[in-house]
C-alpha positions in Angstrom: 5.7 16.2 -9.0 5.0 12.7 -9.2 2.1 10.8 -7.0 2.0 6.9 -6.5 -0.5 4.4 -5.5 0.9 1.4 -3.3 -0.2 -1.7 -2.4 1.9 -3.1 1.2 1.5 -6.7 2.7 2.4 -8.2 5.6 3.1 -11.9 6.1 2.4 -12.3 9.7 -0.5 -14.7 11.0 -3.3 -12.1 9.9 -2.0 -12.0 6.3 -3.7 -8.7 5.0 -2.9 -5.7 2.3 -3.1 -2.1 2.6 -3.5 0.7 -0.2 -2.3 4.1 0.0 -1.2 7.4 -1.9 1.6 9.0 -1.7 4.6 11.5 -3.2 7.8 9.2 -1.8 6.8 5.5 -1.5 10.5 4.5 0.5 9.7 7.3 3.0 5.8 6.2 3.6 6.9 2.3 3.9 9.4 3.3 6.7 6.6 5.1 8.3 4.4 2.1 8.2 7.3 -0.2 9.3 7.9 2.6 12.2 4.6 2.8 13.5 4.3 6.1 12.2 1.7 5.4 8.9 -1.9 4.7 9.1 -3.6 3.5 12.7 -4.2 0.1 10.8 -0.8 -0.6 9.5 1.0 -0.2 13.2 2.8 -3.5 14.6 3.5 -5.2 11.7 6.3 -5.6 9.4 5.2 -4.2 5.3 6.7 -5.2 2.2 6.2 -3.3 -1.1 3.8 -5.5 -3.3 3.0 -3.0 -6.3 3.2 0.7 -6.8 2.0 2.7 -9.9 2.9 6.2 -10.9 0.4 9.1 -11.9 0.7 12.4 -12.6 -1.7 13.9 -10.0 -2.5 13.5 -6.9 -6.6 13.2 -8.0 -5.7 11.0 -10.4 -3.4 9.0 -7.6 -6.5 9.3 -5.0 -9.0 7.7 -7.7 -6.5 4.8 -8.4 -6.5 4.4 -4.9 -10.0 4.1 -4.3 -10.5 1.7 -7.4 -7.6 -0.6 -5.9 -9.5 -0.5 -1.9 -12.1 -2.1 -4.2 -10.3 -5.0 -5.9 -10.7 -7.8 -3.6 -9.1 -10.2 -6.3 -5.8 -7.8 -7.1 -5.2 -7.5 -3.3 -5.8 -11.2 -2.8 -3.4 -12.3 -5.9 -1.0 -9.7 -4.2 -1.3 -11.5 -0.7 -0.1 -14.8 -1.9 3.0 -13.6 -3.1 4.2 -13.2 0.3 2.7 -16.0 2.0 
């Protein structure tokens, strides 16, 4: 099974990013955009900014943790939607 870590962003006035992991990026993005994803993503239009494929769930979860701490990367990705 394939696993992905992803970064999504919104170009609304708050201009924020969200990092998560999944085994189906398109389905997860649709859930975020339909207010059925994480509570912090509800009510916004999200765009996929970055995804990375990993071979296990534990690798995806570790990478998600690393990306959540990487403020520079998230800031650079936010510039793509500004």
